[in-house]
C-alpha positions in Angstrom: 0.0 0.0 0.0 1.2 3.5 -0.9 2.3 5.6 2.1 0.6 8.6 0.5 -3.1 9.4 -0.2 -4.9 11.9 -2.2 -7.5 13.9 -0.2 -11.0 13.7 -1.7 -11.2 15.2 -5.2 -8.6 17.9 -4.3 -4.9 17.8 -5.4 -3.7 17.6 -1.7 -1.5 14.5 -1.1 -0.6 13.4 2.5 1.2 10.7 4.3 -1.3 8.2 5.8 0.0 9.0 9.2 -0.4 12.6 10.4 0.1 14.4 13.8 -2.8 15.6 15.8 -1.6 18.8 17.6 -4.3 19.4 20.2 -1.5 19.2 22.8 0.6 21.7 21.0 -0.6 25.0 22.6 -4.0 23.5 23.4 -4.2 25.2 26.8 -8.0 25.1 26.5 -7.9 21.3 26.5 -4.9 20.4 28.7 -3.6 22.3 31.7 0.1 22.8 32.2 1.2 22.2 28.6 4.9 22.8 27.8 4.9 24.9 24.6 8.5 24.2 23.8 7.8 20.4 24.0 4.9 21.1 21.7 7.0 22.8 19.1 9.7 20.1 19.4 6.9 17.5 18.8 5.9 19.3 15.6 9.6 19.2 14.4 9.8 15.5 15.4 6.8 14.7 13.2 8.1 16.6 10.2 11.6 15.1 10.7 10.1 11.6 10.9 8.5 11.9 7.5 5.0 12.8 8.6 3.6 15.5 6.3 0.1 16.3 7.8 -0.3 18.5 10.8 -3.9 18.6 12.1 -4.7 21.7 14.2 -7.6 23.9 15.0 -8.4 27.4 16.4 -10.1 25.6 19.4 -6.7 24.3 20.5 -5.7 27.2 22.7 -7.9 29.6 20.8 -5.3 30.0 18.1 -2.2 29.3 20.2 -1.6 25.9 18.5 -1.7 27.5 15.1 0.7 30.2 16.3 3.3 27.7 17.6 3.0 25.6 14.4 3.5 28.8 12.4 6.8 29.4 14.3 8.1 25.9 13.5 7.1 26.1 9.8 9.5 29.0 9.3 12.3 26.4 9.4 10.7 24.0 6.8 9.7 23.9 3.1 6.1 25.0 3.3 5.2 23.1 0.1 6.1 19.8 1.7 3.8 20.3 4.7 0.1 19.6 4.7 -1.6 22.0 7.1 -5.2 21.0 8.2 -7.0 23.4 10.5 -10.5 23.9 11.7 -12.7 26.9 12.7 -16.2 27.5 13.9 -15.9 29.2 17.3 -16.4 32.9 18.1 -15.0 33.8 21.5 -16.4 36.7 23.4 -15.0 36.8 26.9 -16.1 33.6 28.6 -18.8 33.0 25.9 -18.0 30.7 23.0 -20.5 30.3 20.2 -20.5 28.3 17.0 -21.0 29.9 13.6 -21.0 28.5 10.1 -22.1 31.8 8.6 -20.3 32.4 5.3 -18.9 35.7 6.4 -17.6 34.2 9.7 -16.0 31.3 7.8 -14.0 33.7 5.7 -12.8 35.5 8.8 -11.8 32.2 10.4 -9.8 31.2 7.3 -8.0 34.5 7.1 -7.3 34.6 10.8 -5.8 31.0 10.6 -3.6 32.0 7.7 -2.2 34.9 9.7 -1.5 32.8 12.8 0.1 30.0 10.8 2.2 32.5 8.8 1.1 31.0 5.4 -0.8 32.2 2.4 -2.9 29.1 2.0 -4.4 26.2 4.0 -4.2 22.7 2.6 -7.4 21.7 4.4 -9.9 23.8 6.2 -12.6 22.0 8.2 -15.8 23.5 9.6 -15.1 22.2 13.2 -18.7 22.0 14.4 -22.1 22.5 12.9 -24.2 25.4 14.0 -28.0 25.2 14.2 -29.0 27.9 11.8 -26.8 28.0 8.7 -27.8 25.9 5.7 -24.7 23.7 5.3 -24.7 24.0 1.5 -24.3 27.8 1.9 -21.4 27.3 4.3 -19.6 25.0 1.9 -20.4 27.3 -1.0 -18.3 30.0 0.8 -15.4 27.6 1.3 -15.6 26.6 -2.4 -15.3 30.3 -3.2 -12.2 30.6 -0.9 -10.8 27.4 -2.6 -11.1 29.1 -6.0 -9.2 32.1 -4.6 -6.4 29.8 -3.6 -6.8 30.4 0.2 -7.7 26.7 0.8 -6.9 23.6 -1.2 -9.4 21.1 0.2 -12.8 21.5 2.0 -13.7 19.5 5.2 -16.3 19.2 7.9 -16.0 17.7 11.4 -18.6 16.5 13.9 -21.4 16.7 11.3 -24.3 14.2 11.3 -24.7 12.3 8.1 -27.8 14.4 7.3 -25.8 17.6 7.8 -23.0 16.2 5.7 -25.4 15.4 2.8 -26.7 18.9 3.0 -23.2 20.3 2.9 -22.2 18.1 0.0 -25.1 18.9 -2.3 -22.7 20.3 -4.9 -20.0 17.6 -4.3 -17.6 20.1 -2.8 -16.7 18.3 0.4 -13.3 16.6 0.1 -12.8 15.2 3.6 -14.6 14.4 6.9 -13.0 14.2 10.3 -15.0 12.4 13.0 -14.6 10.2 16.0 -13.8 6.6 15.1 -11.7 3.9 16.6 -11.5 0.1 17.0 -13.7 0.6 20.0 -16.1 3.1 18.5 -17.2 1.8 15.1 -20.6 3.4 14.4 -19.2 5.2 11.3 -18.9 1.8 9.5 -22.7 1.4 9.2 -23.8 4.4 7.2 -21.1 7.0 7.0 -18.3 5.0 5.3 -20.6 3.7 2.5 -21.6 7.3 1.8 -18.0 8.6 1.8 -16.9 5.9 -0.6 -19.8 6.7 -3.0 -18.9 10.4 -2.9 -15.1 10.0 -3.0 -14.7 11.8 0.3 -11.7 11.1 2.5 -12.0 10.2 6.2 -9.8 11.1 9.1 -10.6 9.6 12.5 -9.9 11.5 15.7 -9.2 9.8 19.0 -7.8 6.8 17.1 -6.1 5.4 20.2 -9.3 6.0 22.3 -7.7 8.2 24.9 -4.9 5.7 25.5 -7.2 2.7 25.8 -5.7 1.1 22.7 -2.0 1.6 23.7 -1.8 -1.4 26.0 -1.3 0.6 29.2 -4.5 -0.6 30.9 -5.0 -4.1 32.1 -8.7 -3.8 32.8 -8.3 -3.2 36.5 -10.6 -0.4 37.8 -9.2 3.1 37.2 -10.4 6.3 38.8 -10.1 9.5 36.8 -10.7 13.1 38.0 -14.2 14.4 37.4 -13.0 16.9 34.8 -11.2 14.1 32.8 -13.1 13.0 29.6 -12.5 9.4 30.5 -14.3 9.7 33.9 -17.8 9.1 32.2 -16.6 7.2 29.2 -18.3 3.7 29.3 -15.3 2.2 27.5 -13.3 2.9 30.7 -15.6 1.1 33.2 -17.1 -2.2 34.0 -17.2 -5.3 31.9 -16.6 -3.4 28.6 -13.4 -1.9 29.9 -12.2 -5.4 30.9 -13.2 -6.8 27.5 -11.4 -4.1 25.6 -8.2 -4.6 27.7 -8.3 -8.3 26.9 -8.7 -7.5 23.2 -5.7 -5.1 23.3 -3.7 -7.8 25.2 -4.4 -10.3 22.4 -2.5 -8.1 19.9 0.8 -8.7 21.7 1.9 -11.6 19.4 1.4 -9.4 16.3 3.3 -6.6 18.0 6.1 -9.1 18.8 6.1 -10.4 15.2 6.9 -6.9 14.0 9.1 -5.8 16.9 6.6 -3.1 17.5 4.5 -1.7 20.3 0.7 -2.4 20.5 0.1 1.3 19.8 2.1 1.1 16.6 0.2 -2.1 15.5 -3.1 -0.3 16.1 -2.0 2.7 14.1 -0.8 0.3 11.3 -4.3 -1.2 11.2 -5.8 2.3 10.5 -3.1 2.9 7.9 -4.1 -0.3 6.1 -7.8 0.3 6.5 -9.3 1.2 3.1 -12.0 3.4 4.7 -9.4 5.7 6.3 -7.3 8.2 4.5 -5.1 9.6 7.3 -4.8 8.7 11.0 -3.8 11.6 13.3 -2.7 10.4 16.8 -1.8 13.1 19.2 1.3 13.3 21.4 2.7 15.5 24.1 6.4 14.7 23.6 8.8 14.3 20.7 9.5 10.8 21.9 5.8 9.8 21.5 5.7 11.3 18.1 8.7 9.4 16.9 7.3 6.2 18.3 4.0 6.8 16.5 5.9 7.5 13.3 7.4 4.0 13.3 3.9 2.7 12.6 4.5 3.8 9.0 7.1 1.0 8.7 4.8 -1.8 10.0 3.3 -3.8 7.1 0.5 -5.9 8.5 -0.5 -9.0 6.5 -4.1 -9.4 5.5 -4.5 -12.1 8.1 -3.1 -9.9 10.9 -5.3 -7.0 9.8 -8.4 -9.3 10.0 -7.3 -10.7 13.4 -7.1 -7.1 14.8 -10.4 -6.2 13.2 -12.2 -9.3 14.7 -10.6 -8.8 18.1 -12.7 -5.6 18.5 -16.1 -6.8 17.3 -17.2 -6.3 20.9 
């Protein structure tokens, strides 16, 4: 399988493994982040052969984009695929979502400025609002694409109905949504639609907040109340135990490739025909370099199916 993939019907080409940068300046998501470690992680990704950087205004209300922009000064911009997202209007403590065409244009131009570039390879509408017709929102992005400000059009966190509304004129190139071996709803209706429409797919939370890395053995874990995992059913009871057992069953495959379980799981996404790019996050350069090694793991069809079946929970 080629290590590169074309995004939708655009001319954007990316490695199948990217870097999710929500912990690069994402102070709104993670307390006590080290910005230098974040920038070093971006460098580690690019130096490891990863070409796609996935960011968003929501990650630190622009800070992630600013830090990435600083790093990009030292690299050939034409060899980096920058994907960012916008939808939030921040007014003091109030954050509201807008897909209004005029606001989308402002989001794109503000992202360009923070990233220090004159074009975005991919721009996603990060979240749907309740009032804007989605085909009107996408029409504005198609206009910005014609102007050369963006190269590919994406949406994130849209329902299938909203996606179909957005894609009335076949302008959507890529969808980013939650999907993992332990959260497979997208396989039922979303993936068949994306295949029919030649739309690329990027899963977020591919390692399921660490659940698919092998660091949990199924024993009860207590998370702080403000931790996303505290009310995630995958992290409690019999389901948590079953997932941990499935993860443990991957060890022979990992041993066969002299790889970690996390690298094996990422290799499964890379081989998955329904997935274009997988974007694991990381807080340190060491984690990024470890994830990058997944690009060198070539799973056999039998290994791929074994992993697939292990998580039919």
